N, C-alpha and C positions, 0 to 999 in steps of 0.2 A: 504494500499500500504506499502511497506517494502522496504528498500534499505540496500543492503548488501556489505561493503567493504572490498577486501582481501588486506591481507598486505603480501610480501614475505619477508623472513629474510635472509640473505646471511649467514647462520650456515652451518659448515663442521661437518659431524660427522662420524669420523673415527673410527671404531670399532675392527677391525682384523676382523679375523675371525675366530667366536667363534666355527664352527664344528670341525675345524683343531685345535683348543686349546680343545675340548671336546675327539678328538680321540686320540691326542697327550698327553693330560693327563692321558685316560686310559690306553695307552701303558706303559706311563712312571711308572704309579702306579703300573700295572703287574710287569713290570721289576725291581722294586725296592721291590715291595713284595716279588719278587721268592728271590731277595739276602738277604731281612730281614729272610725271612723261614729259607735259607741257614745258617744267621751267629746267628740269636737269635730269634726264632720262638716265644717266650714267648711275643715278641712284637705285633706279628699279631695276635697270639693264647689269649692273654689275655689285654694288654695294650690297644690296639686298639678297640676291642669289649668293653672293661669295658667303655670307653667314655660315651656310650650310654645303660651301664646296660645290657649288653649282655654276661658277661663273669664275675666271672667265671660260671662254669666250663669253661676251654679252648674252646675255639670255633674259630680255624683257618680259615675257610670256613665263617663265618660270620665277621671275623676279616679283611680278605682278600676284602670282598665285601664291608664293611666301607672305609677300604683303598683305594680301585680303585675309589670309590664314590668321596671322597677326592681330589683324583688326577685329576679328572674329573673337578668339581668345580673349582679347582686351575688352570687348562688348559684354563679355560674359562677365568678366570684373566689375565691370560698371555697372551691371544689372547687380551683382550683388552689394555694392556699395550704394545704389538707390534702395534698397532693400533694407539694408542696415538703418539706411536713415530716415525710413519709412516715409520717403516724398511722394507726394501725390499731385503736385502743383507742377502743370506742363514748362511753366517758363521757368521752374526751379530745376526740372530735368534737364532741361535745354544747358542752363547755365552751369549746373554741373559737368556737362559732356564739355563743354567747352574748358572748364576747370581741368577736366579729365586730360584734354589733348592736351593742354599746357603742362600737366605733370609728365604724360607720356614724352614729350619733348624733353624734357628738363633731364628727367631721369633716363629713358630708355634711348634714345636719338642721340642727346649730348654727353651723356655718360658711357652708359653701357656698350652702345654701338662702336665708338670708334676703339675701344679693349678688347672687342670680339673680333672686330675686323683685323686689329694688329696681331690678336693671338693665332688668327688663320692663315696671316700673309695675304690678306686681300691687298690687289693692288689699288683699290677705291677706300684704302683707309682715311679716314680724316685726321686733322688734328685733335688731341685731348686737351679740354674738353672741346666739343663742338656745337657752341649756343649759336646756329647758323640763324638769320631771321629768315631767311624762306623757309627752313624745315619749321619754324615756329607757326608761320602760317599756314604749313601743309598739317601739322597736326592740329593747329585751330580749328581748320575745314574738318577733319577728321571727327572733332570733339563735337562740333556743332550739327552734324550730318545722324551722328550716332545719337546724340540727345534728342534731336527731332524725331527720327524714326522710333526710338525707344517710347518716346512720350505718345506718339503717334499708333502703336502697335501692341503698346503694353496691356490694354484692356481687352484687347480682341485675341489675343494669344494666348 
């Protein structure tokens, strides 16, 4: 004969809408990728795929796939942040998206990427740190689109 004891814990798990974060991250990654291709194609063609040993030679298609994949993952992280802050105001979500774009620029693009590219011996290795204004613009566009798509889809998915 065995006995079982069930215990309920009163924990609350707010996680945001990961589906909306994924879709927003993909949309933001595509918008940013198009802007990068128009302004500095080598970033998408060489630097981004070099992170994973996929370039040289220049591979813009692979670079865009990698970039959009990063955007999707960062969109899921964004969804978690939205959920943890319990945001439900669309303007606040879009504003947080822009702030998230700035954070990804300052940490990932300006600090992590130069170190990573140097470690893999990429010919597209920027200086460290790389606080380039065009890159800030690109990441703000990413965050703006991410936040806007997230706000528009979070209640529908």
